[in-house]
mmCIF file of the protein (N, C-alpha, C, O) and its ligand, coordinates in Angstrom:
data_MODEL
# 
_entry.id   MODEL 
# 
loop_
_entity.id 
_entity.type 
_entity.pdbx_number_of_molecules 
1 polymer     1 
2 non-polymer 1 
# 
_entity_poly.entity_id                      1 
_entity_poly.type                           'polypeptide(L)' 
_entity_poly.nstd_linkage                   no 
_entity_poly.nstd_monomer                   no 
_entity_poly.pdbx_seq_one_letter_code       MTQTDDKTLCALVEEKYHESHTSEFIKLIQPAKHFCKNCGRSAVNQKNLCNPEAL 
_entity_poly.pdbx_seq_one_letter_code_can   MTQTDDKTLCALVEEKYHESHTSEFIKLIQPAKHFCKNCGRSAVNQKNLCNPEAL 
_entity_poly.pdbx_strand_id                 A 
# 
loop_
_entity_poly_seq.entity_id 
_entity_poly_seq.num 
_entity_poly_seq.mon_id 
_entity_poly_seq.hetero 
1 1  MET n 
1 2  THR n 
1 3  GLN n 
1 4  THR n 
1 5  ASP n 
1 6  ASP n 
1 7  LYS n 
1 8  THR n 
1 9  LEU n 
1 10 CYS n 
1 11 ALA n 
1 12 LEU n 
1 13 VAL n 
1 14 GLU n 
1 15 GLU n 
1 16 LYS n 
1 17 TYR n 
1 18 HIS n 
1 19 GLU n 
1 20 SER n 
1 21 HIS n 
1 22 THR n 
1 23 SER n 
1 24 GLU n 
1 25 PHE n 
1 26 ILE n 
1 27 LYS n 
1 28 LEU n 
1 29 ILE n 
1 30 GLN n 
1 31 PRO n 
1 32 ALA n 
1 33 LYS n 
1 34 HIS n 
1 35 PHE n 
1 36 CYS n 
1 37 LYS n 
1 38 ASN n 
1 39 CYS n 
1 40 GLY n 
1 41 ARG n 
1 42 SER n 
1 43 ALA n 
1 44 VAL n 
1 45 ASN n 
1 46 GLN n 
1 47 LYS n 
1 48 ASN n 
1 49 LEU n 
1 50 CYS n 
1 51 ASN n 
1 52 PRO n 
1 53 GLU n 
1 54 ALA n 
1 55 LEU n 
# 
loop_
_struct_asym.id 
_struct_asym.entity_id 
A 1 
B 2 
# 
loop_
_chem_comp.id 
_chem_comp.type 
_chem_comp.mon_nstd_flag 
ALA 'L-peptide linking' y 
ARG 'L-peptide linking' y 
ASN 'L-peptide linking' y 
ASP 'L-peptide linking' y 
CYS 'L-peptide linking' y 
GLN 'L-peptide linking' y 
GLU 'L-peptide linking' y 
GLY 'peptide linking'   y 
HIS 'L-peptide linking' y 
ILE 'L-peptide linking' y 
LEU 'L-peptide linking' y 
LYS 'L-peptide linking' y 
MET 'L-peptide linking' y 
PHE 'L-peptide linking' y 
PRO 'L-peptide linking' y 
SER 'L-peptide linking' y 
THR 'L-peptide linking' y 
TYR 'L-peptide linking' y 
VAL 'L-peptide linking' y 
ZN  non-polymer         . 
# 
_pdbx_entity_nonpoly.entity_id   2 
_pdbx_entity_nonpoly.name        ? 
_pdbx_entity_nonpoly.comp_id     ZN 
# 
_pdbx_nonpoly_scheme.asym_id         B 
_pdbx_nonpoly_scheme.entity_id       2 
_pdbx_nonpoly_scheme.mon_id          ZN 
_pdbx_nonpoly_scheme.ndb_seq_num     1 
_pdbx_nonpoly_scheme.pdb_seq_num     101 
_pdbx_nonpoly_scheme.auth_seq_num    101 
_pdbx_nonpoly_scheme.pdb_mon_id      ZN 
_pdbx_nonpoly_scheme.auth_mon_id     ZN 
_pdbx_nonpoly_scheme.pdb_strand_id   A 
_pdbx_nonpoly_scheme.pdb_ins_code    . 
# 
loop_
_atom_site.group_PDB 
_atom_site.id 
_atom_site.type_symbol 
_atom_site.label_atom_id 
_atom_site.label_alt_id 
_atom_site.label_comp_id 
_atom_site.label_asym_id 
_atom_site.label_entity_id 
_atom_site.label_seq_id 
_atom_site.pdbx_PDB_ins_code 
_atom_site.Cartn_x 
_atom_site.Cartn_y 
_atom_site.Cartn_z 
_atom_site.occupancy 
_atom_site.B_iso_or_equiv 
_atom_site.pdbx_formal_charge 
_atom_site.auth_seq_id 
_atom_site.auth_comp_id 
_atom_site.auth_asym_id 
_atom_site.auth_atom_id 
_atom_site.pdbx_PDB_model_num 
ATOM   1   N  N  . MET A 1 1  ? 5.785   -6.664 14.781 1.00 0.00 ? 1   MET A N  1 
ATOM   2   C  CA . MET A 1 1  ? 4.770   -6.285 13.921 1.00 0.00 ? 1   MET A CA 1 
ATOM   3   C  C  . MET A 1 1  ? 3.538   -6.956 14.298 1.00 0.00 ? 1   MET A C  1 
ATOM   4   O  O  . MET A 1 1  ? 3.451   -8.183 14.338 1.00 0.00 ? 1   MET A O  1 
ATOM   5   N  N  . THR A 1 2  ? 2.546   -6.134 14.586 1.00 0.00 ? 2   THR A N  1 
ATOM   6   C  CA . THR A 1 2  ? 1.186   -6.856 14.902 1.00 0.00 ? 2   THR A CA 1 
ATOM   7   C  C  . THR A 1 2  ? 0.150   -6.298 13.875 1.00 0.00 ? 2   THR A C  1 
ATOM   8   O  O  . THR A 1 2  ? 0.403   -5.362 13.117 1.00 0.00 ? 2   THR A O  1 
ATOM   9   N  N  . GLN A 1 3  ? -0.952  -6.915 13.922 1.00 0.00 ? 3   GLN A N  1 
ATOM   10  C  CA . GLN A 1 3  ? -2.052  -6.416 12.822 1.00 0.00 ? 3   GLN A CA 1 
ATOM   11  C  C  . GLN A 1 3  ? -2.383  -5.113 13.005 1.00 0.00 ? 3   GLN A C  1 
ATOM   12  O  O  . GLN A 1 3  ? -2.898  -4.546 12.042 1.00 0.00 ? 3   GLN A O  1 
ATOM   13  N  N  . THR A 1 4  ? -2.192  -4.428 14.122 1.00 0.00 ? 4   THR A N  1 
ATOM   14  C  CA . THR A 1 4  ? -2.494  -2.982 14.216 1.00 0.00 ? 4   THR A CA 1 
ATOM   15  C  C  . THR A 1 4  ? -1.613  -1.934 13.928 1.00 0.00 ? 4   THR A C  1 
ATOM   16  O  O  . THR A 1 4  ? -1.977  -0.759 13.883 1.00 0.00 ? 4   THR A O  1 
ATOM   17  N  N  . ASP A 1 5  ? -0.327  -2.362 13.705 1.00 0.00 ? 5   ASP A N  1 
ATOM   18  C  CA . ASP A 1 5  ? 0.868   -1.445 13.464 1.00 0.00 ? 5   ASP A CA 1 
ATOM   19  C  C  . ASP A 1 5  ? 0.510   -0.442 12.417 1.00 0.00 ? 5   ASP A C  1 
ATOM   20  O  O  . ASP A 1 5  ? 0.746   0.745  12.639 1.00 0.00 ? 5   ASP A O  1 
ATOM   21  N  N  . ASP A 1 6  ? -0.060  -0.835 11.250 1.00 0.00 ? 6   ASP A N  1 
ATOM   22  C  CA . ASP A 1 6  ? -0.130  0.065  10.085 1.00 0.00 ? 6   ASP A CA 1 
ATOM   23  C  C  . ASP A 1 6  ? -1.632  0.436  10.009 1.00 0.00 ? 6   ASP A C  1 
ATOM   24  O  O  . ASP A 1 6  ? -2.094  0.749  8.912  1.00 0.00 ? 6   ASP A O  1 
ATOM   25  N  N  . LYS A 1 7  ? -2.369  0.420  11.036 1.00 0.00 ? 7   LYS A N  1 
ATOM   26  C  CA . LYS A 1 7  ? -3.803  0.733  11.054 1.00 0.00 ? 7   LYS A CA 1 
ATOM   27  C  C  . LYS A 1 7  ? -3.962  2.073  11.971 1.00 0.00 ? 7   LYS A C  1 
ATOM   28  O  O  . LYS A 1 7  ? -3.255  2.190  12.971 1.00 0.00 ? 7   LYS A O  1 
ATOM   29  N  N  . THR A 1 8  ? -4.805  2.977  11.649 1.00 0.00 ? 8   THR A N  1 
ATOM   30  C  CA . THR A 1 8  ? -5.244  4.099  12.496 1.00 0.00 ? 8   THR A CA 1 
ATOM   31  C  C  . THR A 1 8  ? -6.256  3.548  13.503 1.00 0.00 ? 8   THR A C  1 
ATOM   32  O  O  . THR A 1 8  ? -6.939  2.545  13.295 1.00 0.00 ? 8   THR A O  1 
ATOM   33  N  N  . LEU A 1 9  ? -6.289  4.258  14.557 1.00 0.00 ? 9   LEU A N  1 
ATOM   34  C  CA . LEU A 1 9  ? -7.305  3.989  15.535 1.00 0.00 ? 9   LEU A CA 1 
ATOM   35  C  C  . LEU A 1 9  ? -8.680  4.073  15.106 1.00 0.00 ? 9   LEU A C  1 
ATOM   36  O  O  . LEU A 1 9  ? -9.535  3.293  15.527 1.00 0.00 ? 9   LEU A O  1 
ATOM   37  N  N  . CYS A 1 10 ? -8.939  5.079  14.210 1.00 0.00 ? 10  CYS A N  1 
ATOM   38  C  CA . CYS A 1 10 ? -10.114 5.255  13.470 1.00 0.00 ? 10  CYS A CA 1 
ATOM   39  C  C  . CYS A 1 10 ? -10.672 4.149  12.773 1.00 0.00 ? 10  CYS A C  1 
ATOM   40  O  O  . CYS A 1 10 ? -11.859 3.827  12.816 1.00 0.00 ? 10  CYS A O  1 
ATOM   41  N  N  . ALA A 1 11 ? -9.612  3.474  12.013 1.00 0.00 ? 11  ALA A N  1 
ATOM   42  C  CA . ALA A 1 11 ? -10.012 2.266  11.239 1.00 0.00 ? 11  ALA A CA 1 
ATOM   43  C  C  . ALA A 1 11 ? -10.329 1.214  12.226 1.00 0.00 ? 11  ALA A C  1 
ATOM   44  O  O  . ALA A 1 11 ? -11.387 0.600  12.084 1.00 0.00 ? 11  ALA A O  1 
ATOM   45  N  N  . LEU A 1 12 ? -9.497  0.914  13.265 1.00 0.00 ? 12  LEU A N  1 
ATOM   46  C  CA . LEU A 1 12 ? -9.738  -0.048 14.245 1.00 0.00 ? 12  LEU A CA 1 
ATOM   47  C  C  . LEU A 1 12 ? -11.113 -0.016 14.922 1.00 0.00 ? 12  LEU A C  1 
ATOM   48  O  O  . LEU A 1 12 ? -11.846 -1.000 15.021 1.00 0.00 ? 12  LEU A O  1 
ATOM   49  N  N  . VAL A 1 13 ? -11.379 1.156  15.357 1.00 0.00 ? 13  VAL A N  1 
ATOM   50  C  CA . VAL A 1 13 ? -12.858 1.411  15.908 1.00 0.00 ? 13  VAL A CA 1 
ATOM   51  C  C  . VAL A 1 13 ? -14.009 1.213  15.014 1.00 0.00 ? 13  VAL A C  1 
ATOM   52  O  O  . VAL A 1 13 ? -15.108 0.781  15.361 1.00 0.00 ? 13  VAL A O  1 
ATOM   53  N  N  . GLU A 1 14 ? -13.626 1.597  13.740 1.00 0.00 ? 14  GLU A N  1 
ATOM   54  C  CA . GLU A 1 14 ? -14.779 1.343  12.581 1.00 0.00 ? 14  GLU A CA 1 
ATOM   55  C  C  . GLU A 1 14 ? -15.084 -0.177 12.493 1.00 0.00 ? 14  GLU A C  1 
ATOM   56  O  O  . GLU A 1 14 ? -16.213 -0.588 12.222 1.00 0.00 ? 14  GLU A O  1 
ATOM   57  N  N  . GLU A 1 15 ? -13.934 -1.064 12.755 1.00 0.00 ? 15  GLU A N  1 
ATOM   58  C  CA . GLU A 1 15 ? -14.230 -2.461 12.634 1.00 0.00 ? 15  GLU A CA 1 
ATOM   59  C  C  . GLU A 1 15 ? -14.422 -3.011 14.045 1.00 0.00 ? 15  GLU A C  1 
ATOM   60  O  O  . GLU A 1 15 ? -14.258 -4.221 14.199 1.00 0.00 ? 15  GLU A O  1 
ATOM   61  N  N  . LYS A 1 16 ? -14.762 -2.230 15.118 1.00 0.00 ? 16  LYS A N  1 
ATOM   62  C  CA . LYS A 1 16 ? -15.120 -2.770 16.407 1.00 0.00 ? 16  LYS A CA 1 
ATOM   63  C  C  . LYS A 1 16 ? -13.995 -3.487 16.992 1.00 0.00 ? 16  LYS A C  1 
ATOM   64  O  O  . LYS A 1 16 ? -14.195 -4.449 17.734 1.00 0.00 ? 16  LYS A O  1 
ATOM   65  N  N  . TYR A 1 17 ? -12.757 -3.054 16.685 1.00 0.00 ? 17  TYR A N  1 
ATOM   66  C  CA . TYR A 1 17 ? -11.594 -3.659 17.289 1.00 0.00 ? 17  TYR A CA 1 
ATOM   67  C  C  . TYR A 1 17 ? -11.547 -3.387 18.808 1.00 0.00 ? 17  TYR A C  1 
ATOM   68  O  O  . TYR A 1 17 ? -10.997 -4.162 19.591 1.00 0.00 ? 17  TYR A O  1 
ATOM   69  N  N  . HIS A 1 18 ? -12.104 -2.336 19.149 1.00 0.00 ? 18  HIS A N  1 
ATOM   70  C  CA . HIS A 1 18 ? -12.049 -1.980 20.693 1.00 0.00 ? 18  HIS A CA 1 
ATOM   71  C  C  . HIS A 1 18 ? -13.024 -2.657 21.452 1.00 0.00 ? 18  HIS A C  1 
ATOM   72  O  O  . HIS A 1 18 ? -12.957 -2.704 22.680 1.00 0.00 ? 18  HIS A O  1 
ATOM   73  N  N  . GLU A 1 19 ? -13.985 -3.221 20.757 1.00 0.00 ? 19  GLU A N  1 
ATOM   74  C  CA . GLU A 1 19 ? -15.032 -4.211 21.387 1.00 0.00 ? 19  GLU A CA 1 
ATOM   75  C  C  . GLU A 1 19 ? -14.426 -5.759 21.415 1.00 0.00 ? 19  GLU A C  1 
ATOM   76  O  O  . GLU A 1 19 ? -14.566 -6.459 22.417 1.00 0.00 ? 19  GLU A O  1 
ATOM   77  N  N  . SER A 1 20 ? -13.826 -6.173 20.369 1.00 0.00 ? 20  SER A N  1 
ATOM   78  C  CA . SER A 1 20 ? -13.454 -7.434 20.214 1.00 0.00 ? 20  SER A CA 1 
ATOM   79  C  C  . SER A 1 20 ? -12.091 -7.756 20.906 1.00 0.00 ? 20  SER A C  1 
ATOM   80  O  O  . SER A 1 20 ? -11.884 -8.860 21.410 1.00 0.00 ? 20  SER A O  1 
ATOM   81  N  N  . HIS A 1 21 ? -11.129 -6.705 20.911 1.00 0.00 ? 21  HIS A N  1 
ATOM   82  C  CA . HIS A 1 21 ? -9.844  -6.682 21.425 1.00 0.00 ? 21  HIS A CA 1 
ATOM   83  C  C  . HIS A 1 21 ? -9.584  -5.607 22.403 1.00 0.00 ? 21  HIS A C  1 
ATOM   84  O  O  . HIS A 1 21 ? -8.650  -4.820 22.249 1.00 0.00 ? 21  HIS A O  1 
ATOM   85  N  N  . THR A 1 22 ? -10.516 -5.553 23.560 1.00 0.00 ? 22  THR A N  1 
ATOM   86  C  CA . THR A 1 22 ? -10.369 -4.328 24.289 1.00 0.00 ? 22  THR A CA 1 
ATOM   87  C  C  . THR A 1 22 ? -9.110  -4.244 24.979 1.00 0.00 ? 22  THR A C  1 
ATOM   88  O  O  . THR A 1 22 ? -8.692  -3.095 25.123 1.00 0.00 ? 22  THR A O  1 
ATOM   89  N  N  . SER A 1 23 ? -8.360  -5.228 25.469 1.00 0.00 ? 23  SER A N  1 
ATOM   90  C  CA . SER A 1 23 ? -7.192  -4.898 26.155 1.00 0.00 ? 23  SER A CA 1 
ATOM   91  C  C  . SER A 1 23 ? -6.059  -4.572 25.226 1.00 0.00 ? 23  SER A C  1 
ATOM   92  O  O  . SER A 1 23 ? -5.118  -3.878 25.612 1.00 0.00 ? 23  SER A O  1 
ATOM   93  N  N  . GLU A 1 24 ? -6.135  -5.092 23.920 1.00 0.00 ? 24  GLU A N  1 
ATOM   94  C  CA . GLU A 1 24 ? -4.975  -4.737 22.963 1.00 0.00 ? 24  GLU A CA 1 
ATOM   95  C  C  . GLU A 1 24 ? -5.267  -3.232 22.526 1.00 0.00 ? 24  GLU A C  1 
ATOM   96  O  O  . GLU A 1 24 ? -4.301  -2.514 22.268 1.00 0.00 ? 24  GLU A O  1 
ATOM   97  N  N  . PHE A 1 25 ? -6.511  -2.748 22.438 1.00 0.00 ? 25  PHE A N  1 
ATOM   98  C  CA . PHE A 1 25 ? -6.846  -1.415 22.137 1.00 0.00 ? 25  PHE A CA 1 
ATOM   99  C  C  . PHE A 1 25 ? -6.241  -0.603 23.060 1.00 0.00 ? 25  PHE A C  1 
ATOM   100 O  O  . PHE A 1 25 ? -5.533  0.349  22.734 1.00 0.00 ? 25  PHE A O  1 
ATOM   101 N  N  . ILE A 1 26 ? -6.522  -0.982 24.425 1.00 0.00 ? 26  ILE A N  1 
ATOM   102 C  CA . ILE A 1 26 ? -6.116  0.085  25.513 1.00 0.00 ? 26  ILE A CA 1 
ATOM   103 C  C  . ILE A 1 26 ? -4.706  0.296  25.333 1.00 0.00 ? 26  ILE A C  1 
ATOM   104 O  O  . ILE A 1 26 ? -4.254  1.437  25.428 1.00 0.00 ? 26  ILE A O  1 
ATOM   105 N  N  . LYS A 1 27 ? -3.877  -0.801 25.052 1.00 0.00 ? 27  LYS A N  1 
ATOM   106 C  CA . LYS A 1 27 ? -2.434  -0.613 24.951 1.00 0.00 ? 27  LYS A CA 1 
ATOM   107 C  C  . LYS A 1 27 ? -1.971  0.523  23.907 1.00 0.00 ? 27  LYS A C  1 
ATOM   108 O  O  . LYS A 1 27 ? -0.950  1.200  24.029 1.00 0.00 ? 27  LYS A O  1 
ATOM   109 N  N  . LEU A 1 28 ? -2.838  0.601  22.935 1.00 0.00 ? 28  LEU A N  1 
ATOM   110 C  CA . LEU A 1 28 ? -2.594  1.528  21.875 1.00 0.00 ? 28  LEU A CA 1 
ATOM   111 C  C  . LEU A 1 28 ? -2.826  2.948  22.238 1.00 0.00 ? 28  LEU A C  1 
ATOM   112 O  O  . LEU A 1 28 ? -2.132  3.830  21.731 1.00 0.00 ? 28  LEU A O  1 
ATOM   113 N  N  . ILE A 1 29 ? -3.835  3.233  23.151 1.00 0.00 ? 29  ILE A N  1 
ATOM   114 C  CA . ILE A 1 29 ? -4.175  4.566  23.636 1.00 0.00 ? 29  ILE A CA 1 
ATOM   115 C  C  . ILE A 1 29 ? -3.422  4.986  24.895 1.00 0.00 ? 29  ILE A C  1 
ATOM   116 O  O  . ILE A 1 29 ? -3.336  6.179  25.185 1.00 0.00 ? 29  ILE A O  1 
ATOM   117 N  N  . GLN A 1 30 ? -2.889  4.056  25.629 1.00 0.00 ? 30  GLN A N  1 
ATOM   118 C  CA . GLN A 1 30 ? -2.243  4.568  26.828 1.00 0.00 ? 30  GLN A CA 1 
ATOM   119 C  C  . GLN A 1 30 ? -1.100  5.464  26.600 1.00 0.00 ? 30  GLN A C  1 
ATOM   120 O  O  . GLN A 1 30 ? -0.404  5.151  25.634 1.00 0.00 ? 30  GLN A O  1 
ATOM   121 N  N  . PRO A 1 31 ? -0.715  6.585  27.312 1.00 0.00 ? 31  PRO A N  1 
ATOM   122 C  CA . PRO A 1 31 ? -1.279  6.739  28.802 1.00 0.00 ? 31  PRO A CA 1 
ATOM   123 C  C  . PRO A 1 31 ? -2.534  7.555  28.944 1.00 0.00 ? 31  PRO A C  1 
ATOM   124 O  O  . PRO A 1 31 ? -2.635  8.429  29.804 1.00 0.00 ? 31  PRO A O  1 
ATOM   125 N  N  . ALA A 1 32 ? -3.483  7.261  28.094 1.00 0.00 ? 32  ALA A N  1 
ATOM   126 C  CA . ALA A 1 32 ? -4.903  7.844  28.448 1.00 0.00 ? 32  ALA A CA 1 
ATOM   127 C  C  . ALA A 1 32 ? -5.386  7.527  29.717 1.00 0.00 ? 32  ALA A C  1 
ATOM   128 O  O  . ALA A 1 32 ? -5.096  6.392  30.094 1.00 0.00 ? 32  ALA A O  1 
ATOM   129 N  N  . LYS A 1 33 ? -6.070  8.243  30.511 1.00 0.00 ? 33  LYS A N  1 
ATOM   130 C  CA . LYS A 1 33 ? -6.707  7.913  31.716 1.00 0.00 ? 33  LYS A CA 1 
ATOM   131 C  C  . LYS A 1 33 ? -7.831  7.031  31.701 1.00 0.00 ? 33  LYS A C  1 
ATOM   132 O  O  . LYS A 1 33 ? -7.944  6.089  32.486 1.00 0.00 ? 33  LYS A O  1 
ATOM   133 N  N  . HIS A 1 34 ? -8.861  7.393  30.608 1.00 0.00 ? 34  HIS A N  1 
ATOM   134 C  CA . HIS A 1 34 ? -10.105 6.690  30.471 1.00 0.00 ? 34  HIS A CA 1 
ATOM   135 C  C  . HIS A 1 34 ? -10.264 6.386  29.022 1.00 0.00 ? 34  HIS A C  1 
ATOM   136 O  O  . HIS A 1 34 ? -9.653  6.989  28.139 1.00 0.00 ? 34  HIS A O  1 
ATOM   137 N  N  . PHE A 1 35 ? -11.175 5.353  28.804 1.00 0.00 ? 35  PHE A N  1 
ATOM   138 C  CA . PHE A 1 35 ? -11.463 5.160  27.456 1.00 0.00 ? 35  PHE A CA 1 
ATOM   139 C  C  . PHE A 1 35 ? -12.880 4.646  27.232 1.00 0.00 ? 35  PHE A C  1 
ATOM   140 O  O  . PHE A 1 35 ? -13.419 4.003  28.133 1.00 0.00 ? 35  PHE A O  1 
ATOM   141 N  N  . CYS A 1 36 ? -13.505 4.884  26.108 1.00 0.00 ? 36  CYS A N  1 
ATOM   142 C  CA . CYS A 1 36 ? -14.909 4.766  25.977 1.00 0.00 ? 36  CYS A CA 1 
ATOM   143 C  C  . CYS A 1 36 ? -15.123 3.361  25.220 1.00 0.00 ? 36  CYS A C  1 
ATOM   144 O  O  . CYS A 1 36 ? -14.629 3.117  24.119 1.00 0.00 ? 36  CYS A O  1 
ATOM   145 N  N  . LYS A 1 37 ? -15.853 2.553  25.889 1.00 0.00 ? 37  LYS A N  1 
ATOM   146 C  CA . LYS A 1 37 ? -16.082 1.193  25.266 1.00 0.00 ? 37  LYS A CA 1 
ATOM   147 C  C  . LYS A 1 37 ? -17.016 1.280  24.127 1.00 0.00 ? 37  LYS A C  1 
ATOM   148 O  O  . LYS A 1 37 ? -17.028 0.364  23.303 1.00 0.00 ? 37  LYS A O  1 
ATOM   149 N  N  . ASN A 1 38 ? -17.797 2.291  24.005 1.00 0.00 ? 38  ASN A N  1 
ATOM   150 C  CA . ASN A 1 38 ? -18.736 2.477  22.942 1.00 0.00 ? 38  ASN A CA 1 
ATOM   151 C  C  . ASN A 1 38 ? -18.002 3.049  21.701 1.00 0.00 ? 38  ASN A C  1 
ATOM   152 O  O  . ASN A 1 38 ? -18.112 2.590  20.564 1.00 0.00 ? 38  ASN A O  1 
ATOM   153 N  N  . CYS A 1 39 ? -17.311 4.011  22.028 1.00 0.00 ? 39  CYS A N  1 
ATOM   154 C  CA . CYS A 1 39 ? -16.649 4.830  20.822 1.00 0.00 ? 39  CYS A CA 1 
ATOM   155 C  C  . CYS A 1 39 ? -15.166 4.364  20.557 1.00 0.00 ? 39  CYS A C  1 
ATOM   156 O  O  . CYS A 1 39 ? -14.655 4.461  19.441 1.00 0.00 ? 39  CYS A O  1 
ATOM   157 N  N  . GLY A 1 40 ? -14.538 3.876  21.604 1.00 0.00 ? 40  GLY A N  1 
ATOM   158 C  CA . GLY A 1 40 ? -12.957 3.681  21.321 1.00 0.00 ? 40  GLY A CA 1 
ATOM   159 C  C  . GLY A 1 40 ? -12.314 4.933  21.636 1.00 0.00 ? 40  GLY A C  1 
ATOM   160 O  O  . GLY A 1 40 ? -11.086 4.886  21.554 1.00 0.00 ? 40  GLY A O  1 
ATOM   161 N  N  . ARG A 1 41 ? -12.827 6.069  21.981 1.00 0.00 ? 41  ARG A N  1 
ATOM   162 C  CA . ARG A 1 41 ? -12.150 7.188  22.299 1.00 0.00 ? 41  ARG A CA 1 
ATOM   163 C  C  . ARG A 1 41 ? -11.424 7.304  23.669 1.00 0.00 ? 41  ARG A C  1 
ATOM   164 O  O  . ARG A 1 41 ? -11.898 6.720  24.643 1.00 0.00 ? 41  ARG A O  1 
ATOM   165 N  N  . SER A 1 42 ? -10.407 7.964  23.761 1.00 0.00 ? 42  SER A N  1 
ATOM   166 C  CA . SER A 1 42 ? -9.887  8.188  25.079 1.00 0.00 ? 42  SER A CA 1 
ATOM   167 C  C  . SER A 1 42 ? -9.801  9.561  25.609 1.00 0.00 ? 42  SER A C  1 
ATOM   168 O  O  . SER A 1 42 ? -9.699  10.523 24.848 1.00 0.00 ? 42  SER A O  1 
ATOM   169 N  N  . ALA A 1 43 ? -9.840  9.683  26.898 1.00 0.00 ? 43  ALA A N  1 
ATOM   170 C  CA . ALA A 1 43 ? -9.869  11.025 27.368 1.00 0.00 ? 43  ALA A CA 1 
ATOM   171 C  C  . ALA A 1 43 ? -9.157  11.162 28.885 1.00 0.00 ? 43  ALA A C  1 
ATOM   172 O  O  . ALA A 1 43 ? -8.930  10.163 29.568 1.00 0.00 ? 43  ALA A O  1 
ATOM   173 N  N  . VAL A 1 44 ? -8.892  12.275 29.244 1.00 0.00 ? 44  VAL A N  1 
ATOM   174 C  CA . VAL A 1 44 ? -8.344  12.606 30.589 1.00 0.00 ? 44  VAL A CA 1 
ATOM   175 C  C  . VAL A 1 44 ? -9.492  12.447 31.575 1.00 0.00 ? 44  VAL A C  1 
ATOM   176 O  O  . VAL A 1 44 ? -9.354  11.768 32.593 1.00 0.00 ? 44  VAL A O  1 
ATOM   177 N  N  . ASN A 1 45 ? -10.640 13.082 31.269 1.00 0.00 ? 45  ASN A N  1 
ATOM   178 C  CA . ASN A 1 45 ? -11.760 13.094 32.203 1.00 0.00 ? 45  ASN A CA 1 
ATOM   179 C  C  . ASN A 1 45 ? -12.901 12.127 31.738 1.00 0.00 ? 45  ASN A C  1 
ATOM   180 O  O  . ASN A 1 45 ? -13.409 12.253 30.624 1.00 0.00 ? 45  ASN A O  1 
ATOM   181 N  N  . GLN A 1 46 ? -13.234 11.297 32.495 1.00 0.00 ? 46  GLN A N  1 
ATOM   182 C  CA . GLN A 1 46 ? -14.288 10.232 32.102 1.00 0.00 ? 46  GLN A CA 1 
ATOM   183 C  C  . GLN A 1 46 ? -15.703 10.874 31.884 1.00 0.00 ? 46  GLN A C  1 
ATOM   184 O  O  . GLN A 1 46 ? -16.619 10.273 31.322 1.00 0.00 ? 46  GLN A O  1 
ATOM   185 N  N  . LYS A 1 47 ? -15.800 12.153 32.379 1.00 0.00 ? 47  LYS A N  1 
ATOM   186 C  CA . LYS A 1 47 ? -17.129 12.754 32.051 1.00 0.00 ? 47  LYS A CA 1 
ATOM   187 C  C  . LYS A 1 47 ? -17.262 12.995 30.566 1.00 0.00 ? 47  LYS A C  1 
ATOM   188 O  O  . LYS A 1 47 ? -18.391 13.152 30.101 1.00 0.00 ? 47  LYS A O  1 
ATOM   189 N  N  . ASN A 1 48 ? -16.197 13.038 29.785 1.00 0.00 ? 48  ASN A N  1 
ATOM   190 C  CA . ASN A 1 48 ? -16.111 13.292 28.366 1.00 0.00 ? 48  ASN A CA 1 
ATOM   191 C  C  . ASN A 1 48 ? -16.384 12.051 27.483 1.00 0.00 ? 48  ASN A C  1 
ATOM   192 O  O  . ASN A 1 48 ? -16.300 12.068 26.255 1.00 0.00 ? 48  ASN A O  1 
ATOM   193 N  N  . LEU A 1 49 ? -16.717 10.982 28.221 1.00 0.00 ? 49  LEU A N  1 
ATOM   194 C  CA . LEU A 1 49 ? -16.902 9.653  27.434 1.00 0.00 ? 49  LEU A CA 1 
ATOM   195 C  C  . LEU A 1 49 ? -18.302 9.133  27.667 1.00 0.00 ? 49  LEU A C  1 
ATOM   196 O  O  . LEU A 1 49 ? -18.808 9.376  28.763 1.00 0.00 ? 49  LEU A O  1 
ATOM   197 N  N  . CYS A 1 50 ? -18.952 8.483  26.819 1.00 0.00 ? 50  CYS A N  1 
ATOM   198 C  CA . CYS A 1 50 ? -20.342 8.077  27.120 1.00 0.00 ? 50  CYS A CA 1 
ATOM   199 C  C  . CYS A 1 50 ? -20.453 6.582  27.885 1.00 0.00 ? 50  CYS A C  1 
ATOM   200 O  O  . CYS A 1 50 ? -21.428 6.207  28.537 1.00 0.00 ? 50  CYS A O  1 
ATOM   201 N  N  . ASN A 1 51 ? -19.437 5.957  27.690 1.00 0.00 ? 51  ASN A N  1 
ATOM   202 C  CA . ASN A 1 51 ? -19.253 4.532  28.393 1.00 0.00 ? 51  ASN A CA 1 
ATOM   203 C  C  . ASN A 1 51 ? -17.907 4.255  28.851 1.00 0.00 ? 51  ASN A C  1 
ATOM   204 O  O  . ASN A 1 51 ? -17.249 3.318  28.398 1.00 0.00 ? 51  ASN A O  1 
ATOM   205 N  N  . PRO A 1 52 ? -17.414 5.187  29.890 1.00 0.00 ? 52  PRO A N  1 
ATOM   206 C  CA . PRO A 1 52 ? -15.998 5.198  30.334 1.00 0.00 ? 52  PRO A CA 1 
ATOM   207 C  C  . PRO A 1 52 ? -15.549 3.848  31.077 1.00 0.00 ? 52  PRO A C  1 
ATOM   208 O  O  . PRO A 1 52 ? -16.245 3.156  31.820 1.00 0.00 ? 52  PRO A O  1 
ATOM   209 N  N  . GLU A 1 53 ? -14.345 3.662  30.732 1.00 0.00 ? 53  GLU A N  1 
ATOM   210 C  CA . GLU A 1 53 ? -13.585 2.759  31.501 1.00 0.00 ? 53  GLU A CA 1 
ATOM   211 C  C  . GLU A 1 53 ? -12.291 3.164  31.971 1.00 0.00 ? 53  GLU A C  1 
ATOM   212 O  O  . GLU A 1 53 ? -11.459 3.562  31.156 1.00 0.00 ? 53  GLU A O  1 
ATOM   213 N  N  . ALA A 1 54 ? -12.004 3.099  33.318 1.00 0.00 ? 54  ALA A N  1 
ATOM   214 C  CA . ALA A 1 54 ? -10.819 3.674  33.795 1.00 0.00 ? 54  ALA A CA 1 
ATOM   215 C  C  . ALA A 1 54 ? -9.633  2.757  33.376 1.00 0.00 ? 54  ALA A C  1 
ATOM   216 O  O  . ALA A 1 54 ? -9.822  1.542  33.315 1.00 0.00 ? 54  ALA A O  1 
ATOM   217 N  N  . LEU A 1 55 ? -8.425  3.289  33.087 1.00 0.00 ? 55  LEU A N  1 
ATOM   218 C  CA . LEU A 1 55 ? -7.367  2.653  32.629 1.00 0.00 ? 55  LEU A CA 1 
ATOM   219 C  C  . LEU A 1 55 ? -6.170  2.596  33.730 1.00 0.00 ? 55  LEU A C  1 
ATOM   220 O  O  . LEU A 1 55 ? -5.109  2.034  33.459 1.00 0.00 ? 55  LEU A O  1 
HETATM 221 ZN ZN . ZN  B 2 .  ? -18.400 6.996  23.751 1.00 0.00 2 101 ZN  A ZN 1 
# 
């Protein structure tokens, strides 16, 4: 049980979890190919993200 188990990604992004705990957030969204460091969203195509990071 971690602090993220009972929280939605939406709530985590709202509290900037993807910025403060980037690597933990990435574990929650994999196997996504890319993730946005601004919005916390994940996508197959990095062109769909405003600040993409390859996973
Ligand atoms: Zn974005």
